[in-house]
Phi, psi and omega in degrees: 000131181283153180283149175284128179278111185250139173231152170232143184227142178241111176262227182274098179195191188259355185080007178299326179292322176291327176294320175295322175304313179292333178292356174292347175049235185296342176293338173299326177293323176299318180287329187303328179285347184244352180233159169237115180283108187259349179194138179182153172291351179277349179229179190255035176279137185265323186245134178293125187280170172278163170056048175276131180283312183223133174233132173263119182251116176259138173102166181258175181260109183231352181225167175301323179297314178301317181298314179297314181300311187294327177293318177295317180300313181297319181297327186257006185235142179280312181237121179252124180252121170280112186254111176096163186297327179295317179289325185279322186233347188099325173042225187300315179303329182285355177297338178284352182297340179284353185236157174286144182303316179301321178294320179296312180297319179298317180298317183286313190263347181241305188283330185261018179240155180282331176237098182302142177219164180295152177296129181297143178229007179242323183269320181273125179298146178298131179282145172283157178297337184216135174279139179219156175289162185303318186293347175281349182248318181222158176295140178244139182265324183222134178250126179236092180289168178134151181224081348273167172297150181290159175301323178299318180293317179295317179298315178301313181301310181296317179301315179297314181295320178297327178278000177085016180249150172278127182290136171264105185267010179305124178077358182266336183207168177205166179296138177080000180213000000 
């Protein structure tokens, strides 16, 4: 039996979902025999590969870079999982939606610093006018709410997907926990 090609992606979020992923501890060894980790911020792969079976996407879409990435990820992945409240709803990153992008950048780079400097335009990806959850940009196959989802929930989700089943997360997780 071939291994499931798994990727994890971190867009605009805090990395809490990846920390929960790592909190699976020794259960990661159980999964290791059944998956091949082909892309992740936890490893040093540079380019998102073709033919990914399952991808866990943490974070919301808030920049041009995120938008480009998520479209490529969806195109190259069979099952896309929105992992965590930022991916599912926009959550904390979407709090900036009440403000104009220029006002947010001015507040961060000019008003809240002791030595004002111009807003960076080469290192920081261009922000989108509005932060949005993953499903507003590309189709999502599985939604796993939580901030972050527990290691138990992530393990259950992955185990079900590796076995070829869609996980029923009823009663297993909720928003904010």
